[in-house]
NUGUDREN-232097 format. One record per residue: x, y, z of N, C-alpha, C in turn; residue in three letters; chain; residue number from 1. Coordinates in nm, 2 decimals. Example, Ala and Ser with C-alpha at 12.3 -4.5 7.8 and 13.67 -1.06 7.14 Angstrom:
2
{pt {1.32 -0.57 0.78} {1.23 -0.45 0.78} {1.32 -0.33 0.78} 'ala' 'A' 1}
{pt {1.28 -0.22 0.71} {1.37 -0.11 0.71} {1.29 0.00 0.79} 'ser' 'A' 2}
# end
This chain:
218
{pt {-1.76 3.73 -2.15} {-1.62 3.67 -2.17} {-1.63 3.57 -2.29} 'met' 'A' 1}
{pt {-1.53 3.57 -2.38} {-1.53 3.48 -2.49} {-1.53 3.34 -2.44} 'pro' 'A' 2}
{pt {-1.60 3.25 -2.51} {-1.62 3.12 -2.46} {-1.49 3.03 -2.46} 'arg' 'A' 3}
{pt {-1.40 3.07 -2.54} {-1.27 3.00 -2.56} {-1.16 3.06 -2.48} 'leu' 'A' 4}
{pt {-1.18 3.15 -2.39} {-1.07 3.22 -2.32} {-0.97 3.13 -2.25} 'ala' 'A' 5}
{pt {-1.02 3.05 -2.16} {-0.93 2.96 -2.09} {-0.99 2.82 -2.08} 'leu' 'A' 6}
{pt {-0.92 2.73 -2.14} {-0.95 2.58 -2.13} {-0.85 2.53 -2.02} 'his' 'A' 7}
{pt {-0.91 2.46 -1.93} {-0.83 2.39 -1.83} {-0.85 2.24 -1.85} 'val' 'A' 8}
{pt {-0.74 2.17 -1.88} {-0.74 2.03 -1.90} {-0.71 1.95 -1.77} 'leu' 'A' 9}
{pt {-0.80 1.86 -1.74} {-0.78 1.78 -1.61} {-0.67 1.68 -1.64} 'thr' 'A' 10}
{pt {-0.59 1.66 -1.54} {-0.48 1.57 -1.56} {-0.43 1.53 -1.42} 'asp' 'A' 11}
{pt {-0.45 1.40 -1.38} {-0.42 1.35 -1.25} {-0.27 1.36 -1.22} 'arg' 'A' 12}
{pt {-0.18 1.35 -1.32} {-0.04 1.35 -1.30} {0.01 1.48 -1.24} 'gln' 'A' 13}
{pt {-0.06 1.59 -1.27} {-0.01 1.72 -1.22} {-0.10 1.78 -1.11} 'trp' 'A' 14}
{pt {-0.20 1.71 -1.06} {-0.30 1.77 -0.98} {-0.26 1.77 -0.83} 'ser' 'A' 15}
{pt {-0.14 1.72 -0.79} {-0.10 1.72 -0.66} {-0.19 1.63 -0.57} 'arg' 'A' 16}
{pt {-0.24 1.53 -0.62} {-0.33 1.44 -0.55} {-0.47 1.48 -0.53} 'gly' 'A' 17}
{pt {-0.50 1.60 -0.58} {-0.64 1.65 -0.57} {-0.73 1.58 -0.68} 'arg' 'A' 18}
{pt {-0.85 1.55 -0.64} {-0.94 1.49 -0.74} {-0.99 1.58 -0.84} 'asp' 'A' 19}
{pt {-1.03 1.53 -0.95} {-1.07 1.60 -1.07} {-1.18 1.71 -1.05} 'met' 'A' 20}
{pt {-1.28 1.67 -0.97} {-1.39 1.76 -0.94} {-1.34 1.88 -0.86} 'arg' 'A' 21}
{pt {-1.25 1.86 -0.76} {-1.19 1.97 -0.68} {-1.12 2.06 -0.77} 'thr' 'A' 22}
{pt {-1.03 2.01 -0.86} {-0.95 2.09 -0.95} {-1.04 2.17 -1.04} 'val' 'A' 23}
{pt {-1.14 2.11 -1.10} {-1.23 2.18 -1.19} {-1.31 2.29 -1.12} 'ala' 'A' 24}
{pt {-1.36 2.26 -1.00} {-1.44 2.36 -0.93} {-1.35 2.48 -0.90} 'ala' 'A' 25}
{pt {-1.23 2.46 -0.86} {-1.14 2.57 -0.83} {-1.11 2.65 -0.96} 'ala' 'A' 26}
{pt {-1.08 2.58 -1.07} {-1.05 2.65 -1.20} {-1.17 2.73 -1.24} 'ala' 'A' 27}
{pt {-1.29 2.68 -1.23} {-1.41 2.75 -1.27} {-1.44 2.87 -1.18} 'leu' 'A' 28}
{pt {-1.41 2.86 -1.05} {-1.42 2.97 -0.96} {-1.32 3.08 -1.00} 'ala' 'A' 29}
{pt {-1.21 3.04 -1.06} {-1.11 3.14 -1.11} {-1.14 3.20 -1.25} 'gly' 'A' 30}
{pt {-1.25 3.15 -1.31} {-1.28 3.21 -1.44} {-1.26 3.12 -1.56} 'gly' 'A' 31}
{pt {-1.22 3.00 -1.54} {-1.21 2.91 -1.66} {-1.34 2.90 -1.74} 'ala' 'A' 32}
{pt {-1.33 2.91 -1.87} {-1.45 2.91 -1.95} {-1.48 2.77 -2.01} 'thr' 'A' 33}
{pt {-1.38 2.69 -2.01} {-1.40 2.55 -2.06} {-1.32 2.45 -1.97} 'ile' 'A' 34}
{pt {-1.38 2.35 -1.93} {-1.31 2.24 -1.87} {-1.30 2.12 -1.97} 'ile' 'A' 35}
{pt {-1.18 2.08 -1.99} {-1.16 1.96 -2.08} {-1.13 1.84 -2.00} 'gln' 'A' 36}
{pt {-1.22 1.74 -2.01} {-1.20 1.61 -1.94} {-1.09 1.53 -2.01} 'leu' 'A' 37}
{pt {-0.98 1.52 -1.95} {-0.87 1.45 -2.01} {-0.81 1.35 -1.90} 'arg' 'A' 38}
{pt {-0.83 1.22 -1.92} {-0.78 1.12 -1.83} {-0.74 1.00 -1.91} 'asp' 'A' 39}
{pt {-0.61 0.99 -1.94} {-0.56 0.88 -2.03} {-0.57 0.74 -1.97} 'lys' 'A' 40}
{pt {-0.57 0.73 -1.83} {-0.57 0.60 -1.77} {-0.71 0.55 -1.73} 'gln' 'A' 41}
{pt {-0.80 0.64 -1.73} {-0.93 0.60 -1.67} {-1.01 0.50 -1.76} 'ala' 'A' 42}
{pt {-1.09 0.42 -1.70} {-1.18 0.33 -1.78} {-1.29 0.41 -1.84} 'thr' 'A' 43}
{pt {-1.36 0.36 -1.93} {-1.48 0.43 -1.99} {-1.58 0.46 -1.89} 'thr' 'A' 44}
{pt {-1.61 0.36 -1.80} {-1.71 0.39 -1.69} {-1.67 0.50 -1.61} 'arg' 'A' 45}
{pt {-1.54 0.51 -1.57} {-1.49 0.62 -1.48} {-1.50 0.75 -1.56} 'thr' 'A' 46}
{pt {-1.47 0.75 -1.69} {-1.48 0.87 -1.77} {-1.62 0.93 -1.77} 'leu' 'A' 47}
{pt {-1.71 0.83 -1.79} {-1.85 0.88 -1.79} {-1.89 0.93 -1.65} 'val' 'A' 48}
{pt {-1.85 0.87 -1.55} {-1.89 0.92 -1.41} {-1.83 1.06 -1.39} 'glu' 'A' 49}
{pt {-1.70 1.07 -1.43} {-1.63 1.20 -1.41} {-1.70 1.31 -1.50} 'glu' 'A' 50}
{pt {-1.73 1.27 -1.63} {-1.79 1.36 -1.72} {-1.93 1.41 -1.67} 'gly' 'A' 51}
{pt {-2.01 1.32 -1.61} {-2.14 1.37 -1.56} {-2.12 1.47 -1.44} 'leu' 'A' 52}
{pt {-2.02 1.44 -1.36} {-2.00 1.53 -1.25} {-1.95 1.67 -1.30} 'ala' 'A' 53}
{pt {-1.86 1.66 -1.40} {-1.80 1.79 -1.45} {-1.91 1.87 -1.53} 'leu' 'A' 54}
{pt {-2.00 1.79 -1.60} {-2.11 1.86 -1.67} {-2.19 1.94 -1.57} 'arg' 'A' 55}
{pt {-2.22 1.89 -1.46} {-2.30 1.96 -1.36} {-2.23 2.08 -1.31} 'glu' 'A' 56}
{pt {-2.10 2.07 -1.29} {-2.01 2.18 -1.24} {-2.01 2.29 -1.35} 'leu' 'A' 57}
{pt {-1.98 2.26 -1.47} {-1.97 2.36 -1.57} {-2.10 2.43 -1.60} 'thr' 'A' 58}
{pt {-2.20 2.36 -1.60} {-2.33 2.43 -1.62} {-2.37 2.52 -1.51} 'arg' 'A' 59}
{pt {-2.33 2.49 -1.39} {-2.35 2.57 -1.28} {-2.28 2.70 -1.29} 'arg' 'A' 60}
{pt {-2.16 2.70 -1.35} {-2.08 2.82 -1.37} {-2.09 2.88 -1.50} 'his' 'A' 61}
{pt {-2.18 2.83 -1.59} {-2.20 2.89 -1.72} {-2.08 2.87 -1.81} 'gly' 'A' 62}
{pt {-2.01 2.76 -1.79} {-1.89 2.73 -1.87} {-1.92 2.61 -1.96} 'ala' 'A' 63}
{pt {-1.83 2.56 -2.04} {-1.85 2.45 -2.13} {-1.77 2.33 -2.08} 'leu' 'A' 64}
{pt {-1.82 2.21 -2.12} {-1.74 2.09 -2.10} {-1.71 2.03 -2.23} 'leu' 'A' 65}
{pt {-1.58 2.00 -2.25} {-1.53 1.94 -2.37} {-1.46 1.81 -2.33} 'ile' 'A' 66}
{pt {-1.48 1.70 -2.40} {-1.42 1.57 -2.36} {-1.30 1.55 -2.46} 'val' 'A' 67}
{pt {-1.19 1.53 -2.40} {-1.07 1.51 -2.49} {-1.06 1.36 -2.54} 'asn' 'A' 68}
{pt {-1.04 1.35 -2.67} {-1.02 1.22 -2.74} {-1.15 1.14 -2.76} 'asp' 'A' 69}
{pt {-1.23 1.13 -2.66} {-1.34 1.04 -2.66} {-1.48 1.10 -2.70} 'arg' 'A' 70}
{pt {-1.51 1.09 -2.83} {-1.63 1.14 -2.88} {-1.75 1.06 -2.81} 'val' 'A' 71}
{pt {-1.73 0.93 -2.79} {-1.84 0.85 -2.74} {-1.88 0.90 -2.60} 'asp' 'A' 72}
{pt {-1.78 0.93 -2.52} {-1.80 0.98 -2.38} {-1.87 1.12 -2.38} 'val' 'A' 73}
{pt {-1.82 1.20 -2.48} {-1.88 1.33 -2.49} {-2.03 1.32 -2.52} 'ala' 'A' 74}
{pt {-2.07 1.23 -2.60} {-2.21 1.21 -2.63} {-2.29 1.15 -2.51} 'leu' 'A' 75}
{pt {-2.22 1.05 -2.45} {-2.29 0.98 -2.33} {-2.32 1.08 -2.22} 'ala' 'A' 76}
{pt {-2.23 1.18 -2.19} {-2.26 1.27 -2.08} {-2.32 1.40 -2.12} 'val' 'A' 77}
{pt {-2.35 1.41 -2.25} {-2.41 1.53 -2.31} {-2.32 1.65 -2.28} 'glu' 'A' 78}
{pt {-2.19 1.63 -2.31} {-2.10 1.74 -2.31} {-2.12 1.84 -2.42} 'ala' 'A' 79}
{pt {-2.06 1.96 -2.41} {-2.08 2.06 -2.51} {-2.00 2.03 -2.64} 'asp' 'A' 80}
{pt {-1.91 1.94 -2.63} {-1.83 1.90 -2.74} {-1.71 1.81 -2.71} 'gly' 'A' 81}
{pt {-1.63 1.79 -2.81} {-1.51 1.70 -2.79} {-1.39 1.76 -2.86} 'ala' 'A' 82}
{pt {-1.27 1.72 -2.82} {-1.15 1.77 -2.88} {-1.07 1.64 -2.92} 'his' 'A' 83}
{pt {-1.03 1.64 -3.05} {-0.95 1.52 -3.10} {-0.82 1.57 -3.15} 'val' 'A' 84}
{pt {-0.72 1.48 -3.13} {-0.58 1.50 -3.17} {-0.56 1.43 -3.31} 'gly' 'A' 85}
{pt {-0.44 1.44 -3.36} {-0.41 1.39 -3.49} {-0.41 1.24 -3.49} 'gln' 'A' 86}
{pt {-0.39 1.17 -3.37} {-0.39 1.03 -3.36} {-0.52 0.97 -3.32} 'asp' 'A' 87}
{pt {-0.62 1.06 -3.30} {-0.75 1.01 -3.25} {-0.85 0.98 -3.37} 'asp' 'A' 88}
{pt {-0.98 0.98 -3.34} {-1.08 0.96 -3.44} {-1.06 1.06 -3.55} 'met' 'A' 89}
{pt {-1.08 1.02 -3.68} {-1.07 1.12 -3.79} {-1.17 1.23 -3.77} 'pro' 'A' 90}
{pt {-1.13 1.35 -3.81} {-1.21 1.47 -3.78} {-1.34 1.46 -3.85} 'val' 'A' 91}
{pt {-1.35 1.42 -3.97} {-1.48 1.41 -4.04} {-1.57 1.32 -3.97} 'ala' 'A' 92}
{pt {-1.52 1.21 -3.92} {-1.61 1.11 -3.85} {-1.66 1.17 -3.71} 'leu' 'A' 93}
{pt {-1.56 1.24 -3.64} {-1.60 1.30 -3.52} {-1.71 1.41 -3.54} 'ala' 'A' 94}
{pt {-1.70 1.48 -3.65} {-1.79 1.58 -3.68} {-1.93 1.52 -3.71} 'arg' 'A' 95}
{pt {-1.93 1.41 -3.78} {-2.05 1.34 -3.82} {-2.12 1.29 -3.69} 'lys' 'A' 96}
{pt {-2.05 1.23 -3.60} {-2.11 1.18 -3.48} {-2.16 1.28 -3.38} 'leu' 'A' 97}
{pt {-2.08 1.39 -3.37} {-2.12 1.50 -3.28} {-2.24 1.58 -3.33} 'leu' 'A' 98}
{pt {-2.25 1.58 -3.47} {-2.36 1.66 -3.53} {-2.32 1.81 -3.52} 'gly' 'A' 99}
{pt {-2.41 1.89 -3.57} {-2.39 2.04 -3.58} {-2.40 2.11 -3.45} 'pro' 'A' 100}
{pt {-2.47 2.05 -3.35} {-2.50 2.12 -3.23} {-2.39 2.12 -3.12} 'gly' 'A' 101}
{pt {-2.28 2.04 -3.15} {-2.18 2.04 -3.05} {-2.05 2.09 -3.11} 'arg' 'A' 102}
{pt {-1.96 2.13 -3.02} {-1.83 2.19 -3.06} {-1.73 2.08 -3.09} 'ile' 'A' 103}
{pt {-1.65 2.10 -3.19} {-1.54 2.01 -3.22} {-1.41 2.09 -3.23} 'leu' 'A' 104}
{pt {-1.32 2.06 -3.14} {-1.19 2.11 -3.15} {-1.09 2.01 -3.20} 'gly' 'A' 105}
{pt {-0.99 2.06 -3.27} {-0.89 1.97 -3.33} {-0.75 2.02 -3.30} 'val' 'A' 106}
{pt {-0.66 1.94 -3.27} {-0.52 1.98 -3.25} {-0.45 1.99 -3.38} 'ser' 'A' 107}
{pt {-0.37 2.10 -3.40} {-0.30 2.12 -3.52} {-0.16 2.17 -3.49} 'ala' 'A' 108}
{pt {-0.06 2.10 -3.54} {0.08 2.14 -3.52} {0.15 2.19 -3.64} 'gly' 'A' 109}
{pt {0.07 2.21 -3.75} {0.13 2.26 -3.88} {0.02 2.32 -3.96} 'ser' 'A' 110}
{pt {0.05 2.39 -4.07} {-0.04 2.45 -4.16} {-0.12 2.34 -4.23} 'leu' 'A' 111}
{pt {-0.06 2.23 -4.26} {-0.13 2.12 -4.33} {-0.23 2.05 -4.24} 'glu' 'A' 112}
{pt {-0.20 2.03 -4.11} {-0.30 1.98 -4.02} {-0.42 2.08 -4.00} 'glu' 'A' 113}
{pt {-0.39 2.20 -4.00} {-0.49 2.30 -3.98} {-0.58 2.30 -4.10} 'ala' 'A' 114}
{pt {-0.53 2.30 -4.22} {-0.61 2.30 -4.34} {-0.70 2.18 -4.34} 'glu' 'A' 115}
{pt {-0.66 2.06 -4.31} {-0.74 1.94 -4.31} {-0.85 1.95 -4.21} 'gln' 'A' 116}
{pt {-0.81 2.00 -4.09} {-0.91 2.01 -3.98} {-1.02 2.10 -4.01} 'ala' 'A' 117}
{pt {-0.99 2.22 -4.07} {-1.09 2.32 -4.11} {-1.18 2.26 -4.22} 'val' 'A' 118}
{pt {-1.12 2.19 -4.31} {-1.20 2.14 -4.42} {-1.30 2.03 -4.38} 'ala' 'A' 119}
{pt {-1.26 1.96 -4.27} {-1.34 1.85 -4.22} {-1.44 1.89 -4.11} 'glu' 'A' 120}
{pt {-1.44 2.02 -4.07} {-1.55 2.07 -3.98} {-1.51 2.11 -3.85} 'gly' 'A' 121}
{pt {-1.38 2.14 -3.82} {-1.34 2.18 -3.69} {-1.40 2.32 -3.65} 'ala' 'A' 122}
{pt {-1.45 2.33 -3.53} {-1.50 2.46 -3.49} {-1.39 2.55 -3.43} 'asp' 'A' 123}
{pt {-1.29 2.49 -3.38} {-1.17 2.57 -3.34} {-1.05 2.48 -3.35} 'tyr' 'A' 124}
{pt {-0.93 2.54 -3.35} {-0.80 2.46 -3.36} {-0.72 2.49 -3.23} 'leu' 'A' 125}
{pt {-0.68 2.38 -3.17} {-0.58 2.39 -3.06} {-0.44 2.38 -3.12} 'gly' 'A' 126}
{pt {-0.38 2.50 -3.13} {-0.25 2.51 -3.20} {-0.13 2.50 -3.11} 'val' 'A' 127}
{pt {-0.04 2.41 -3.14} {0.08 2.40 -3.06} {0.15 2.26 -3.07} 'gly' 'A' 128}
{pt {0.24 2.23 -2.99} {0.28 2.31 -2.87} {0.35 2.44 -2.91} 'pro' 'A' 129}
{pt {0.30 2.55 -2.85} {0.36 2.68 -2.88} {0.50 2.69 -2.81} 'ile' 'A' 130}
{pt {0.51 2.65 -2.69} {0.63 2.65 -2.61} {0.66 2.51 -2.56} 'tyr' 'A' 131}
{pt {0.78 2.48 -2.52} {0.81 2.35 -2.46} {0.72 2.32 -2.35} 'pro' 'A' 132}
{pt {0.67 2.19 -2.34} {0.58 2.16 -2.23} {0.61 2.03 -2.16} 'thr' 'A' 133}
{pt {0.57 2.02 -2.04} {0.59 1.90 -1.96} {0.45 1.83 -1.95} 'arg' 'A' 134}
{pt {0.35 1.90 -1.99} {0.21 1.84 -1.96} {0.16 1.74 -2.06} 'gly' 'A' 135}
{pt {0.24 1.72 -2.17} {0.19 1.62 -2.27} {0.32 1.55 -2.32} 'lys' 'A' 136}
{pt {0.33 1.42 -2.28} {0.45 1.35 -2.31} {0.48 1.33 -2.46} 'ala' 'A' 137}
{pt {0.37 1.32 -2.54} {0.39 1.30 -2.68} {0.38 1.42 -2.77} 'asp' 'A' 138}
{pt {0.39 1.54 -2.70} {0.39 1.66 -2.78} {0.51 1.67 -2.87} 'ala' 'A' 139}
{pt {0.49 1.73 -2.98} {0.60 1.75 -3.08} {0.68 1.87 -3.04} 'gly' 'A' 140}
{pt {0.78 1.91 -3.13} {0.86 2.03 -3.10} {0.78 2.16 -3.09} 'pro' 'A' 141}
{pt {0.83 2.25 -3.01} {0.76 2.38 -3.00} {0.75 2.45 -3.13} 'ala' 'A' 142}
{pt {0.64 2.51 -3.16} {0.62 2.58 -3.29} {0.65 2.73 -3.28} 'thr' 'A' 143}
{pt {0.64 2.78 -3.16} {0.64 2.92 -3.14} {0.52 2.99 -3.18} 'gly' 'A' 144}
{pt {0.49 3.12 -3.15} {0.37 3.19 -3.19} {0.36 3.21 -3.34} 'pro' 'A' 145}
{pt {0.47 3.19 -3.41} {0.46 3.21 -3.56} {0.36 3.12 -3.62} 'glu' 'A' 146}
{pt {0.34 3.00 -3.57} {0.24 2.91 -3.63} {0.10 2.97 -3.62} 'leu' 'A' 147}
{pt {0.07 3.03 -3.50} {-0.06 3.10 -3.49} {-0.08 3.21 -3.59} 'leu' 'A' 148}
{pt {0.02 3.28 -3.62} {0.01 3.39 -3.72} {-0.01 3.33 -3.86} 'arg' 'A' 149}
{pt {0.06 3.23 -3.89} {0.05 3.16 -4.02} {-0.09 3.11 -4.04} 'ala' 'A' 150}
{pt {-0.14 3.03 -3.94} {-0.27 2.98 -3.96} {-0.38 3.08 -3.96} 'ile' 'A' 151}
{pt {-0.37 3.18 -3.88} {-0.46 3.29 -3.87} {-0.47 3.37 -4.00} 'gly' 'A' 152}
{pt {-0.36 3.38 -4.07} {-0.35 3.45 -4.20} {-0.43 3.38 -4.31} 'ala' 'A' 153}
{pt {-0.44 3.25 -4.29} {-0.51 3.17 -4.40} {-0.65 3.13 -4.37} 'arg' 'A' 154}
{pt {-0.68 3.11 -4.24} {-0.82 3.06 -4.21} {-0.88 3.14 -4.10} 'tyr' 'A' 155}
{pt {-1.01 3.17 -4.12} {-1.09 3.24 -4.02} {-1.16 3.14 -3.93} 'arg' 'A' 156}
{pt {-1.08 3.09 -3.84} {-1.13 2.99 -3.74} {-1.07 3.03 -3.61} 'val' 'A' 157}
{pt {-1.14 3.02 -3.50} {-1.08 3.05 -3.37} {-0.96 2.96 -3.34} 'pro' 'A' 158}
{pt {-0.86 3.02 -3.29} {-0.74 2.95 -3.25} {-0.71 2.95 -3.10} 'leu' 'A' 159}
{pt {-0.68 2.84 -3.05} {-0.65 2.83 -2.90} {-0.51 2.78 -2.89} 'val' 'A' 160}
{pt {-0.42 2.86 -2.82} {-0.28 2.83 -2.80} {-0.27 2.73 -2.69} 'ala' 'A' 161}
{pt {-0.19 2.62 -2.72} {-0.16 2.52 -2.62} {-0.01 2.48 -2.62} 'ile' 'A' 162}
{pt {0.03 2.44 -2.50} {0.17 2.40 -2.49} {0.26 2.50 -2.42} 'gly' 'A' 163}
{pt {0.29 2.48 -2.29} {0.38 2.57 -2.22} {0.32 2.71 -2.19} 'gly' 'A' 164}
{pt {0.19 2.72 -2.19} {0.12 2.85 -2.17} {0.12 2.88 -2.02} 'ile' 'A' 165}
{pt {0.16 3.01 -2.00} {0.15 3.06 -1.86} {0.09 3.20 -1.87} 'thr' 'A' 166}
{pt {0.06 3.26 -1.75} {0.01 3.39 -1.75} {0.11 3.49 -1.81} 'ala' 'A' 167}
{pt {0.24 3.46 -1.80} {0.34 3.55 -1.85} {0.35 3.56 -2.00} 'ala' 'A' 168}
{pt {0.33 3.44 -2.07} {0.34 3.44 -2.21} {0.20 3.45 -2.28} 'asn' 'A' 169}
{pt {0.09 3.45 -2.21} {-0.04 3.46 -2.27} {-0.05 3.58 -2.36} 'thr' 'A' 170}
{pt {-0.01 3.70 -2.32} {-0.02 3.82 -2.41} {0.04 3.80 -2.54} 'pro' 'A' 171}
{pt {0.16 3.72 -2.55} {0.23 3.70 -2.67} {0.14 3.62 -2.77} 'glu' 'A' 172}
{pt {0.08 3.51 -2.72} {0.00 3.43 -2.81} {-0.13 3.49 -2.85} 'val' 'A' 173}
{pt {-0.19 3.57 -2.76} {-0.31 3.64 -2.80} {-0.27 3.75 -2.91} 'ile' 'A' 174}
{pt {-0.16 3.81 -2.89} {-0.12 3.91 -3.00} {-0.09 3.84 -3.13} 'ala' 'A' 175}
{pt {-0.05 3.71 -3.12} {-0.02 3.64 -3.25} {-0.15 3.58 -3.31} 'ala' 'A' 176}
{pt {-0.26 3.60 -3.25} {-0.39 3.56 -3.32} {-0.47 3.46 -3.24} 'gly' 'A' 177}
{pt {-0.43 3.41 -3.13} {-0.51 3.32 -3.05} {-0.63 3.39 -2.98} 'ala' 'A' 178}
{pt {-0.74 3.33 -2.97} {-0.86 3.39 -2.90} {-0.86 3.34 -2.76} 'cys' 'A' 179}
{pt {-0.78 3.24 -2.73} {-0.78 3.19 -2.59} {-0.66 3.09 -2.58} 'gly' 'A' 180}
{pt {-0.65 3.04 -2.46} {-0.54 2.95 -2.43} {-0.59 2.82 -2.36} 'val' 'A' 181}
{pt {-0.51 2.71 -2.37} {-0.54 2.59 -2.30} {-0.42 2.55 -2.22} 'ala' 'A' 182}
{pt {-0.45 2.51 -2.09} {-0.34 2.49 -2.00} {-0.36 2.36 -1.92} 'val' 'A' 183}
{pt {-0.25 2.30 -1.88} {-0.26 2.20 -1.78} {-0.19 2.24 -1.65} 'ile' 'A' 184}
{pt {-0.05 2.23 -1.66} {0.03 2.26 -1.54} {0.01 2.40 -1.48} 'thr' 'A' 185}
{pt {0.00 2.50 -1.57} {-0.01 2.64 -1.52} {-0.12 2.66 -1.42} 'ala' 'A' 186}
{pt {-0.23 2.58 -1.43} {-0.34 2.59 -1.34} {-0.35 2.47 -1.25} 'val' 'A' 187}
{pt {-0.36 2.35 -1.31} {-0.38 2.23 -1.24} {-0.27 2.20 -1.13} 'val' 'A' 188}
{pt {-0.15 2.24 -1.16} {-0.04 2.21 -1.07} {-0.02 2.32 -0.97} 'his' 'A' 189}
{pt {-0.09 2.43 -0.99} {-0.07 2.55 -0.90} {-0.13 2.52 -0.76} 'ala' 'A' 190}
{pt {-0.06 2.57 -0.66} {-0.11 2.55 -0.52} {-0.25 2.62 -0.50} 'glu' 'A' 191}
{pt {-0.26 2.74 -0.56} {-0.39 2.81 -0.56} {-0.45 2.81 -0.70} 'asp' 'A' 192}
{pt {-0.53 2.71 -0.73} {-0.58 2.69 -0.87} {-0.66 2.81 -0.91} 'ile' 'A' 193}
{pt {-0.75 2.85 -0.83} {-0.84 2.97 -0.87} {-0.76 3.09 -0.90} 'ser' 'A' 194}
{pt {-0.66 3.12 -0.82} {-0.57 3.24 -0.85} {-0.50 3.22 -0.98} 'ala' 'A' 195}
{pt {-0.45 3.10 -1.00} {-0.37 3.08 -1.13} {-0.46 3.10 -1.25} 'ala' 'A' 196}
{pt {-0.58 3.04 -1.24} {-0.68 3.06 -1.35} {-0.72 3.21 -1.37} 'ala' 'A' 197}
{pt {-0.74 3.28 -1.26} {-0.78 3.42 -1.27} {-0.67 3.50 -1.33} 'arg' 'A' 198}
{pt {-0.54 3.47 -1.30} {-0.43 3.55 -1.36} {-0.43 3.53 -1.51} 'ala' 'A' 199}
{pt {-0.45 3.41 -1.56} {-0.45 3.39 -1.70} {-0.57 3.45 -1.77} 'ile' 'A' 200}
{pt {-0.69 3.44 -1.71} {-0.81 3.50 -1.77} {-0.79 3.65 -1.78} 'val' 'A' 201}
{pt {-0.73 3.72 -1.68} {-0.71 3.86 -1.69} {-0.61 3.90 -1.80} 'arg' 'A' 202}
{pt {-0.51 3.81 -1.82} {-0.41 3.84 -1.93} {-0.48 3.82 -2.07} 'gln' 'A' 203}
{pt {-0.57 3.72 -2.08} {-0.64 3.70 -2.21} {-0.73 3.82 -2.23} 'val' 'A' 204}
{pt {-0.80 3.87 -2.14} {-0.89 3.98 -2.15} {-0.82 4.11 -2.19} 'glu' 'A' 205}
{pt {-0.71 4.13 -2.12} {-0.63 4.25 -2.14} {-0.57 4.25 -2.28} 'ala' 'A' 206}
{pt {-0.51 4.14 -2.32} {-0.44 4.13 -2.45} {-0.54 4.13 -2.56} 'ala' 'A' 207}
{pt {-0.66 4.08 -2.55} {-0.76 4.08 -2.66} {-0.80 4.23 -2.69} 'arg' 'A' 208}
{pt {-0.82 4.30 -2.58} {-0.87 4.44 -2.60} {-0.98 4.45 -2.71} 'gly' 'A' 209}
{pt {-0.96 4.53 -2.81} {-1.06 4.55 -2.91} {-1.02 4.48 -3.04} 'ala' 'A' 210}
{pt {-0.93 4.38 -3.03} {-0.89 4.30 -3.14} {-1.00 4.24 -3.22} 'ser' 'A' 211}
{pt {-1.00 4.24 -3.35} {-1.11 4.18 -3.43} {-1.07 4.04 -3.45} 'ala' 'A' 212}
{pt {-1.11 3.94 -3.37} {-1.07 3.80 -3.38} {-1.20 3.73 -3.42} 'leu' 'A' 213}
{pt {-1.18 3.60 -3.48} {-1.30 3.52 -3.51} {-1.39 3.50 -3.40} 'pro' 'A' 214}
{pt {-1.52 3.49 -3.42} {-1.61 3.46 -3.32} {-1.59 3.33 -3.26} 'glu' 'A' 215}
{pt {-1.60 3.31 -3.12} {-1.58 3.19 -3.06} {-1.71 3.11 -3.06} 'ser' 'A' 216}
{pt {-1.70 2.97 -3.07} {-1.82 2.89 -3.06} {-1.90 2.92 -2.94} 'pro' 'A' 217}
{pt {-2.03 2.91 -2.94} {-2.12 2.94 -2.83} {-2.17 2.81 -2.77} 'ser' 'A' 218}
# end
């Protein structure tokens, strides 16, 4: 299974009171290939504790752990990488700190942002928000799948669609050039987290088919 197929972002706001480890374990059981530690309210100490627990879970399932925003926490817990947004640490600095052995994902909501991220060392781009989303309060306007096509036409870098992604629209974004999807509410908010994750993974696999897409980071 491609390593970027399904990113599940942890978020207490949408988890129905379930703790992060429970949510992550269920998502991994459903086939999530990456867990992204995302907790905007947590202290650094709490993030490190959560990161260590999630690292154990992801390794047990053969999945990856990416830390959202916090490169320092990613290094502290020996995560597989970090993901930074446009308002976070500069991409070039994040790349320098992480070194060549860890994955660096970067959010891109335009061709210009994609160009800069690729130039500064991003291993993959989180493109979006593709559709309107409730999962990120500061998300910009929906770009639609067209942005995936535009970026894919210019840069040979793995693209992960984010923003309003569901099992129903996953085939559309994969057809537009994404090699995987990143979700919050579609999985974390689901009553049956494992089933929700499994449904999306199946759609990614079916939609990819024999498409010649960029290789995913390992």
